[in-house]
C-alpha positions as CSV (number, residue, x, y, z in Angstrom):
1,M,61.1,97.7,105.5
2,E,57.7,99.1,104.9
3,D,54.7,97.1,103.6
4,H,53.8,98.8,100.3
5,D,50.5,98.6,98.5
6,R,48.9,97.0,101.5
7,G,46.0,99.0,102.7
8,L,42.3,98.8,102.0
9,V,42.4,102.4,100.8
10,F,44.8,101.5,97.9
11,D,44.1,97.8,97.1
12,L,40.7,96.4,98.1
13,Q,38.8,98.9,96.0
14,T,40.1,97.1,92.9
15,M,39.3,93.5,94.0
16,N,36.1,93.2,91.8
17,R,37.4,91.4,88.7
18,R,37.9,88.2,86.8
19,N,34.6,86.6,87.7
20,L,34.2,85.9,84.0
21,L,37.4,83.9,83.9
22,G,36.3,81.8,86.8
23,F,32.9,81.2,85.1
24,L,34.6,80.1,81.8
25,V,36.9,77.7,83.6
26,K,34.0,76.1,85.5
27,A,32.1,75.8,82.3
28,G,34.9,73.7,80.8
29,M,35.7,76.2,78.1
30,T,39.2,76.8,76.7
31,V,40.1,80.3,77.7
32,G,43.0,82.0,75.9
33,L,44.8,84.6,77.8
34,V,46.6,87.6,76.4
35,G,49.8,88.3,78.3
36,C,49.6,85.0,80.2
37,G,52.9,83.6,79.0
38,N,53.9,81.4,81.8
39,S,57.1,79.8,80.5
40,S,60.1,81.3,82.2
41,V,63.6,80.5,83.3
42,G,64.0,76.8,83.9
43,G,60.6,75.8,82.4
44,T,56.9,76.4,83.1
45,D,56.2,78.8,85.9
46,T,53.2,78.1,88.0
47,A,51.3,79.6,90.9
48,S,52.7,78.8,94.3
49,G,52.1,78.4,97.9
50,Q,54.9,79.6,100.3
51,N,58.5,79.9,99.0
52,G,57.4,80.1,95.4
53,L,56.8,76.3,95.2
54,A,54.7,75.2,92.2
55,S,51.1,74.2,92.8
56,G,50.2,73.7,89.1
57,N,47.2,76.1,88.7
58,N,48.7,78.3,86.0
59,S,50.3,76.4,83.2
60,S,49.7,78.1,79.8
61,N,52.8,78.8,77.8
62,S,51.3,81.2,75.3
63,T,51.9,84.9,75.3
64,S,49.3,85.9,72.7
65,V,46.3,83.7,72.2
66,T,42.6,84.4,72.0
67,S,39.6,83.0,73.8
68,A,37.2,80.4,72.5
69,N,35.0,83.1,70.9
70,G,38.0,84.7,69.2
71,A,38.0,87.8,71.4
72,C,41.0,89.1,73.4
73,T,40.8,89.2,77.2
74,T,41.3,92.6,78.8
75,I,44.1,92.7,81.4
76,P,42.6,93.4,84.9
77,E,42.5,96.9,86.4
78,E,44.7,97.2,89.5
79,T,45.6,99.8,92.1
80,A,48.5,102.1,91.3
81,G,49.5,101.7,94.9
82,P,50.7,104.4,97.2
83,Y,53.8,105.3,95.2
84,P,52.7,106.0,91.6
85,G,54.6,109.3,91.0
86,D,51.9,110.4,88.6
87,G,50.5,113.3,90.6
88,S,47.7,111.4,92.1
89,N,49.5,110.9,95.4
90,G,52.3,113.3,95.8
91,P,55.1,114.0,93.2
92,N,54.5,113.8,89.5
93,A,57.4,112.3,87.6
94,L,55.4,112.5,84.3
95,T,55.9,116.2,84.0
96,A,59.7,116.1,84.6
97,S,62.0,116.6,81.7
98,G,63.6,113.3,80.5
99,V,60.9,111.0,81.7
100,V,60.3,109.7,78.2
101,R,63.1,107.2,77.9
102,S,63.9,103.5,77.4
103,D,66.6,103.0,80.0
104,I,65.0,103.8,83.4
105,R,67.8,102.6,85.7
106,S,69.2,106.1,86.4
107,S,67.6,109.2,87.9
108,F,66.8,112.1,85.6
109,N,65.9,115.8,85.4
110,G,68.8,117.0,87.6
111,L,68.9,114.0,90.0
112,S,71.8,111.6,90.1
113,G,71.9,108.0,91.0
114,T,71.6,104.6,89.3
115,A,69.6,101.7,90.7
116,A,71.8,98.6,91.1
117,G,70.6,95.2,90.3
118,I,70.4,92.4,87.8
119,P,69.5,93.8,84.3
120,L,66.0,93.2,83.0
121,T,64.7,94.1,79.5
122,V,60.9,94.7,79.6
123,N,59.0,94.3,76.3
124,L,55.3,95.2,76.5
125,T,52.9,95.0,73.5
126,L,49.7,96.9,73.7
127,V,46.7,95.5,71.7
128,N,43.1,96.4,71.1
129,V,40.6,94.0,72.8
130,N,37.9,95.3,70.4
131,A,39.9,94.5,67.3
132,D,41.1,91.0,67.6
133,C,44.3,92.0,69.4
134,A,45.3,94.5,66.7
135,A,48.4,96.6,67.7
136,L,47.8,100.0,69.4
137,A,50.4,102.3,68.0
138,G,51.1,105.8,69.3
139,Y,49.9,105.1,72.8
140,A,52.1,105.7,75.9
141,I,53.0,103.3,78.7
142,Y,54.4,104.6,82.0
143,L,56.3,101.8,83.9
144,W,57.6,102.0,87.5
145,H,58.7,99.6,90.2
146,C,60.8,99.3,93.4
147,D,64.5,98.8,93.5
148,R,66.3,95.6,94.5
149,D,65.8,96.5,98.2
150,G,62.1,97.0,97.8
151,K,62.3,100.8,97.9
152,Y,60.4,103.3,95.6
153,S,62.0,106.4,94.3
154,L,60.3,109.8,95.1
155,Y,58.8,108.3,98.2
156,D,61.2,106.0,100.1
157,L,64.1,107.5,98.3
158,T,63.2,111.2,97.9
159,A,66.5,112.1,96.2
160,Q,65.9,109.6,93.4
161,N,63.4,109.3,90.6
162,Y,64.9,106.2,88.9
163,L,63.0,103.1,87.8
164,R,60.3,105.3,86.3
165,G,59.8,106.0,82.6
166,V,57.5,106.5,79.7
167,Q,57.6,105.1,76.2
168,E,55.4,105.5,73.1
169,T,54.2,102.3,71.4
170,D,55.6,101.7,68.0
171,S,53.7,100.5,64.9
172,T,53.5,97.0,66.4
173,G,52.2,98.3,69.7
174,R,55.5,97.6,71.5
175,V,57.6,99.5,74.0
176,T,60.9,98.4,75.5
177,F,62.4,99.4,78.9
178,T,65.8,98.6,80.2
179,T,65.7,98.3,84.0
180,I,66.6,95.9,86.8
181,F,64.8,93.0,88.3
182,P,62.6,94.4,91.2
183,G,63.1,93.3,94.8
184,C,60.5,91.6,97.0
185,Y,59.3,93.6,100.0
186,S,57.2,92.4,102.9
187,G,53.6,91.5,102.1
188,R,53.7,91.8,98.3
189,W,54.5,89.4,95.5
190,P,57.3,90.8,93.3
191,H,55.7,93.1,90.7
192,M,55.8,96.1,88.4
193,H,53.2,98.8,87.9
194,F,52.1,100.4,84.6
195,E,49.6,103.0,83.3
196,V,48.4,103.4,79.8
197,F,47.7,106.7,78.0
198,R,46.2,107.4,74.6
199,S,49.3,109.4,73.6
200,L,52.5,110.8,74.8
201,A,50.9,114.2,75.0
202,Q,48.4,112.9,77.5
203,A,51.0,111.0,79.6
204,T,51.5,113.9,82.0
205,S,48.9,113.2,84.7
206,S,47.0,110.4,86.3
207,N,43.8,112.1,85.2
208,N,44.5,111.0,81.6
209,K,45.3,107.4,82.1
210,I,43.0,104.8,80.6
211,K,44.4,101.7,82.2
212,T,46.3,100.8,85.4
213,S,47.6,97.4,86.1
214,Q,50.5,95.3,87.5
215,I,52.8,92.6,86.3
216,A,53.6,89.6,88.5
217,M,57.2,88.4,88.2
218,T,57.5,84.7,87.6
219,T,58.3,82.2,90.4
220,N,61.3,80.7,88.6
221,A,63.0,84.0,87.8
222,C,62.4,85.2,91.4
223,N,64.0,82.0,92.8
224,L,67.1,82.6,90.7
225,V,67.4,86.3,91.4
226,Y,66.7,86.2,95.1
227,A,69.3,83.5,95.6
228,T,72.0,86.0,94.7
229,S,73.8,88.2,97.3
230,E,72.5,91.3,95.6
231,Y,69.0,90.6,96.6
232,S,69.5,89.2,100.1
233,T,66.8,91.4,101.6
234,S,64.3,89.9,99.2
235,L,64.7,86.3,100.0
236,N,62.9,86.0,103.3
237,N,60.1,88.3,102.1
238,F,59.6,86.0,99.0
239,R,59.5,82.9,101.2
240,N,56.5,84.4,103.1
241,I,54.3,85.4,100.2
242,S,52.6,83.6,97.3
243,L,50.5,84.7,94.3
244,N,47.5,83.2,96.0
245,T,47.9,85.2,99.2
246,D,49.0,88.4,97.6
247,N,46.4,91.1,98.2
248,V,46.4,92.2,94.5
249,F,47.0,88.9,92.6
250,S,45.0,86.6,94.9
251,D,41.8,86.9,92.9
252,G,43.5,85.8,89.6
253,Y,46.7,86.6,87.8
254,S,47.0,84.6,84.6
255,L,46.8,87.7,82.4
256,Q,49.6,89.4,84.4
257,I,52.2,86.6,84.3
258,P,54.8,87.4,81.6
259,E,57.3,85.2,79.9
260,I,60.7,85.7,81.4
261,T,63.9,84.2,80.0
262,G,67.6,84.7,80.8
263,D,69.9,84.2,83.8
264,T,71.5,86.1,86.6
265,T,74.8,86.6,84.7
266,S,73.6,88.1,81.4
267,G,70.2,89.4,82.7
268,F,66.6,88.6,81.9
269,V,64.1,89.5,79.2
270,L,60.4,89.9,80.0
271,N,57.6,89.8,77.4
272,L,54.0,90.5,78.0
273,D,51.0,91.3,75.7
274,I,48.6,93.8,77.3
275,A,45.0,93.8,75.9
276,I,42.9,96.9,76.7
277,V,39.8,98.6,75.6
278,P,41.1,101.8,74.0
């Protein structure tokens, strides 16, 4: 299996953030984190060393709180990685008919195939960092991630374009995607990618995006999912990575840890608030 999102070209150029967070923690201030909901399946999810074992350095259970000065905290900018499918590096799924959809498990625009895996509902709420976390309606979010085997459509799987889709935020700033729980491939903590656009009309090219970031899957949910036979290829990879050693999340990830509830039988639900500067 290939190591995705690993090179300096794609990743290290974005490693220049969250110094402010570290400063506030050192100063003893109470820092509220938008989108840092850390409660998940089986209790509080924390940062880990090897094998997803808790080390206790990420314990907030809130999904939408503010910092000591009442301001929202902007989610970090991250690399889109080598497989964005937004026209910046090869194919552009954003211009394909049918990409605006809620259920992203199947391929579209003339391609056939459905990604197998444990169901996952993804609820993302976009808020304005300059307006006390007011909802951003009418924006667009493009979500993509690997399949249960750690493969990306359009690149590893050239005959598929599944696990990619765009949704417009509603009046509450929310979008919902139906997908599968992503696998864990060598060298990366399990994650999802997303890009934000000011409107659906602009969500056709990477040139128009105003935010790119990633979502870190929770330790507890990963432990449950990767113990199933469906995700057997992910288990060893997950045992050899941690949030603290991941080349994207190692400089801080609190704002990118969602709340995940559910189980491997009925599926999971992910909730994350995303604060941006519009």
